[in-house]
C-alpha positions in Angstrom: -10.4 19.7 -24.3 -9.3 16.2 -23.4 -6.9 15.9 -20.5 -3.7 13.8 -20.3 -5.5 11.5 -17.8 -8.4 11.0 -20.2 -6.1 10.4 -23.1 -4.3 7.8 -21.1 -7.6 6.0 -20.2 -8.8 6.1 -23.9 -5.5 4.5 -25.1 -5.3 2.0 -22.2 -1.7 2.9 -21.4 -0.1 4.8 -18.6 0.3 8.5 -18.4 4.1 8.0 -18.5 3.8 6.1 -21.8 1.7 8.9 -23.3 4.4 11.4 -22.2 7.1 9.3 -23.8 5.3 9.1 -27.1 4.5 12.9 -27.2 8.1 13.7 -26.2 9.6 11.5 -28.9 11.1 8.9 -26.6 12.2 5.7 -28.3 11.3 3.3 -25.5 7.8 2.7 -26.8 6.7 0.1 -29.4 5.5 1.2 -32.8 2.1 -0.3 -32.1 1.7 1.8 -29.0 3.1 4.9 -30.6 0.7 4.6 -33.5 -2.2 4.1 -31.1 -1.4 7.1 -29.0 -0.7 9.4 -32.0 -4.0 8.4 -33.6 -5.8 9.2 -30.4 -4.0 12.6 -30.1 -5.2 13.4 -33.7 -8.7 12.2 -33.1 -9.2 14.1 -29.8 -7.2 17.2 -30.6 -5.2 16.8 -27.4 -2.6 19.5 -26.8 0.1 19.3 -24.1 0.0 21.8 -21.3 2.3 24.6 -22.5 3.2 25.8 -19.0 4.1 22.3 -17.9 6.2 21.9 -21.0 8.1 25.0 -20.4 8.7 23.9 -16.8 10.0 20.5 -18.0 12.5 22.2 -20.2 14.4 23.4 -17.1 13.5 20.4 -14.9 16.1 18.3 -13.0 14.3 15.1 -14.1 14.7 13.9 -10.5 12.0 12.7 -8.1 12.5 13.0 -4.3 11.4 10.0 -2.3 11.0 10.4 1.5 10.8 7.1 3.3 9.7 6.8 6.9 11.8 3.7 7.4 13.3 1.5 4.7 13.4 -1.5 7.2 9.6 -1.6 7.2 8.6 -4.8 5.4 6.4 -2.9 3.0 8.9 -0.3 1.9 11.3 -2.2 -0.5 8.5 -3.4 -2.9 6.7 0.0 -2.9 10.1 1.7 -3.6 10.7 -0.7 -6.5 7.2 0.1 -8.0 7.8 3.8 -7.6 11.2 3.8 -9.2 10.0 1.7 -12.0 7.2 4.2 -12.9 9.7 7.1 -12.6 12.3 5.4 -14.8 9.7 4.6 -17.4 9.0 8.3 -17.6 12.6 9.3 -17.7 13.1 10.4 -14.1 15.8 9.3 -11.7 15.2 9.2 -7.9 16.8 10.7 -4.8 16.0 8.8 -1.6 15.8 10.2 2.0 15.4 7.5 4.6 14.1 9.0 7.9 14.9 5.8 9.9 12.0 6.5 12.2 11.8 3.0 13.6 15.5 3.1 14.5 14.9 6.4 16.2 11.9 5.1 18.1 9.4 7.5 16.4 6.2 5.7 15.6 3.6 8.5 15.7 3.1 11.9 14.1 4.3 14.0 17.0 6.8 16.8 17.0 9.8 14.6 16.4 8.1 13.2 13.3 7.1 16.6 12.0 10.6 18.0 12.3 12.2 14.9 10.7 9.8 15.2 7.7 10.2 18.9 7.4 14.0 18.6 7.3 13.8 15.9 4.6 11.4 18.0 2.5 13.9 20.9 2.7 16.8 18.6 1.7 15.1 17.2 -1.4 13.9 20.6 -2.5 17.5 21.8 -2.2 18.5 19.5 -5.1 15.7 21.0 -7.3 13.5 17.8 -7.6 10.5 18.0 -9.9 8.2 16.3 -7.4 8.2 14.3 -4.1 6.6 11.1 -2.9 6.2 10.4 0.8 6.3 6.7 1.6 4.7 5.8 5.0 5.8 2.7 7.0 2.2 2.1 8.2 -1.1 3.4 7.0 -2.8 6.4 8.8 -3.7 10.0 8.0 -0.6 12.1 7.6 0.1 15.8 7.0 3.6 15.9 5.7 3.8 18.7 3.1 3.6 22.5 3.6 0.7 24.3 2.0 3.1 26.3 -0.2 5.0 23.3 -1.5 6.3 24.4 -4.9 6.5 21.0 -6.5 3.8 18.2 -7.0 3.6 15.6 -4.3 2.0 12.2 -3.6 1.6 10.1 -0.4 2.0 6.3 -0.7 0.7 3.7 1.8 -1.1 6.3 3.8 -3.8 8.9 3.5 -2.9 12.5 2.9 -4.7 15.1 5.0 -3.9 17.8 2.4 -6.6 17.5 -0.3 -4.2 18.8 -2.9 -1.9 15.8 -2.4 -3.1 12.5 -3.8 -2.9 9.3 -1.8 -2.4 5.7 -2.9 -3.1 2.9 -0.5 -4.7 -0.5 -0.2 -8.2 -1.6 1.0 -7.7 -3.3 4.4 -11.4 -3.7 5.1 -12.3 -5.3 1.7 -9.4 -7.7 1.9 -10.3 -8.8 5.4 -13.9 -9.2 4.4 -12.9 -11.4 1.5 -10.6 -13.5 3.6 -13.2 -14.0 6.4 -15.8 -14.9 3.7 -13.4 -17.5 2.3 -12.9 -19.0 5.8 -16.7 -19.2 6.2 -17.1 -20.9 2.8 -14.5 -23.4 3.9 -16.8 -24.4 6.8 -15.4 -22.4 9.7 -18.1 -20.9 11.9 -16.4 -19.9 15.2 -13.7 -17.5 14.0 -11.4 -15.9 16.6 -9.0 -13.1 15.9 -5.6 -12.0 17.1 -5.0 -8.5 15.8 -2.2 -5.9 16.1 -2.3 -2.7 18.2 -5.9 -1.7 19.0 -5.6 1.9 17.8 -4.0 1.0 14.5 -6.2 1.8 11.4 -5.1 -1.6 10.0 -6.6 -3.4 13.1 -9.8 -1.4 13.0 -10.4 -1.9 9.3 -9.5 -5.7 9.4 -11.9 -6.1 12.4 -14.6 -4.4 10.4 -14.0 -6.7 7.4 -14.4 -9.7 9.7 -17.6 -8.3 11.3 -19.1 -7.7 7.9 -18.5 -11.2 6.6 -19.8 -12.8 9.8 -22.9 -10.6 9.8 -23.7 -11.6 6.2 -23.3 -15.2 7.1 -25.6 -14.9 10.1 -22.7 -15.6 12.5 -21.8 -13.8 15.7 -18.8 -11.6 16.1 -17.8 -12.6 19.7 -15.7 -9.8 21.4 -14.2 -12.3 23.9 -12.7 -14.2 20.9 -10.9 -11.1 19.7 -7.5 -10.1 21.2 -5.3 -7.1 20.4 -1.6 -7.4 20.7 1.6 -6.4 18.8 2.4 -7.1 15.2 5.0 -9.8 16.0 5.3 -13.6 16.2 5.7 -13.6 20.0 2.4 -11.8 20.4 0.6 -14.4 18.2 2.1 -17.2 20.3 1.4 -15.7 23.7 -2.2 -14.6 22.9 -3.0 -18.1 21.5 -2.9 -19.5 25.0 -5.8 -17.2 26.0 -7.7 -17.5 22.7 -7.7 -21.2 22.6 -9.4 -21.4 26.0 -12.5 -20.3 24.0 -14.7 -22.4 21.7 -13.2 -21.5 18.3 -12.4 -23.4 15.1 -10.1 -20.9 13.4 -8.1 -17.7 13.8 -8.0 -14.7 11.6 -4.6 -13.0 12.3 -3.8 -9.3 11.9 -0.6 -10.1 10.0 1.6 -13.0 8.9 4.0 -12.6 11.9 1.1 -13.1 14.3 -0.1 -16.1 12.2 3.3 -17.7 12.4 3.2 -17.4 16.2 -0.2 -19.0 16.3 1.1 -21.9 14.2 4.1 -22.3 16.5 1.7 -22.6 19.5 -0.6 -25.1 17.7 2.3 -27.3 16.7 3.7 -27.2 20.2 0.3 -28.5 21.4 0.3 -31.3 18.9 -2.2 -29.7 16.5 -1.9 -29.2 12.8 -2.7 -25.7 11.4 -5.3 -26.1 8.6 -6.3 -29.5 9.8 -7.2 -29.1 13.5 -7.5 -25.3 13.5 -7.7 -22.9 10.6 -5.2 -20.1 10.5 -5.3 -17.1 8.2 -2.6 -14.4 7.8 -2.5 -11.0 6.3 0.3 -9.1 4.3 1.6 -11.9 2.1 5.2 -11.7 3.4 7.7 -13.9 1.6 8.2 -16.2 4.6 4.5 -17.1 4.6 5.1 -19.5 1.7 7.8 -21.4 3.7 5.9 -21.9 7.0 4.7 -25.4 7.8 2.2 -25.8 6.3 2.3 -22.8 3.9 0.2 -20.0 5.2 -3.1 -18.9 3.7 -2.9 -15.1 3.6 -3.7 -11.8 1.9 -1.0 -10.3 -0.3 -0.6 -6.5 -0.2 -0.3 -4.8 -3.6 3.0 -3.1 -2.6 4.6 -2.8 -6.0 1.4 -1.5 -7.5 1.0 1.1 -4.8 4.5 2.5 -5.6 4.0 2.2 -9.4 0.7 4.1 -9.2 2.2 6.8 -6.9 4.9 7.3 -9.4 2.5 7.6 -12.3 0.4 10.1 -10.4 3.4 12.2 -9.6 4.6 12.3 -13.2 1.1 13.2 -14.3 1.2 16.2 -12.0 4.6 17.2 -13.2 3.2 17.1 -16.8 0.3 19.4 -15.8 -2.5 17.3 -14.4 -4.1 18.4 -11.1 -5.9 16.2 -8.6 -8.2 17.2 -5.8 -9.2 14.9 -2.9 -7.9 11.9 -4.8 -7.5 8.7 -2.8 -6.8 5.6 -4.8 -7.2 2.3 -3.1 -5.7 -0.8 -4.8 -7.2 -4.2 -4.1 -5.2 -7.0 -2.4 -4.8 -10.5 -3.8 -5.2 -13.9 -2.2 -2.6 -16.5 -1.5 -4.2 -19.9 -1.0 -1.9 -21.9 1.3 -2.6 -25.0 3.4 -3.7 -23.4 6.7 -7.4 -22.8 5.8 
């Protein structure tokens, strides 16, 4: 028998839309409603009876546990997540762990206890499902094995195979940016990255290495510097990097790139004219640097939206094993490359 996920793919609409049509919601156009009902008739799709009975006593509430709402990525992911939930008729209850404010940046005991407490709190209000939103990408184990509601991890990779993950493809995006730089004529590309042990740093370095190798160019270790994810780090490391023979810099994020541009302008050089500078993340300020920054834009809204759709699908009876969805980044062509 066809599943809800397969019916969604056949109709070319979201699982939430399928649910709204089947449950008689009036927030769907007649054209879409007719399309879905025709597909239901043709395929013989039948809603999961157990899931339907559970929905009849549901709270229609989604619990969202956020590592830190001040992380630049969090607001847009939350917006996408809440959009998907609202489309399916669910409201949201947010728990902000404020980990950055508390100085917790890893997955140690302080982290585990903070998450466990938040899970207990959202379960106490009888939520139908939980989304955990990470502040930075890494493997995380945040839900107990006996969790009684569906769950999804957004912006990180779930260690639990029963909990789907939605994240973006660092390495592919870095490869495409580096390839673009090479196509623009840059041959001696240096890099200022973030923390050396960050999965973002590792994947973005791998993308650069792949693009250089394909072009027959050398990845020079002495032209690659690890630092912090801030503007000051980009500025300070530029002094060391520009002692080397390079014609461009691939930066680990937009903050670092802004620091590199600060340094170049101070030395009387124009980013994009004298030295190429590429960023990563697509933060809003990148469009207002001078000149505007060429960067990779993360699919933050899309990550949240997909996480919400996956959670709703599970609430409606779908199951996912070892599901890790990666969403492609987009490209912002500024004036620095």
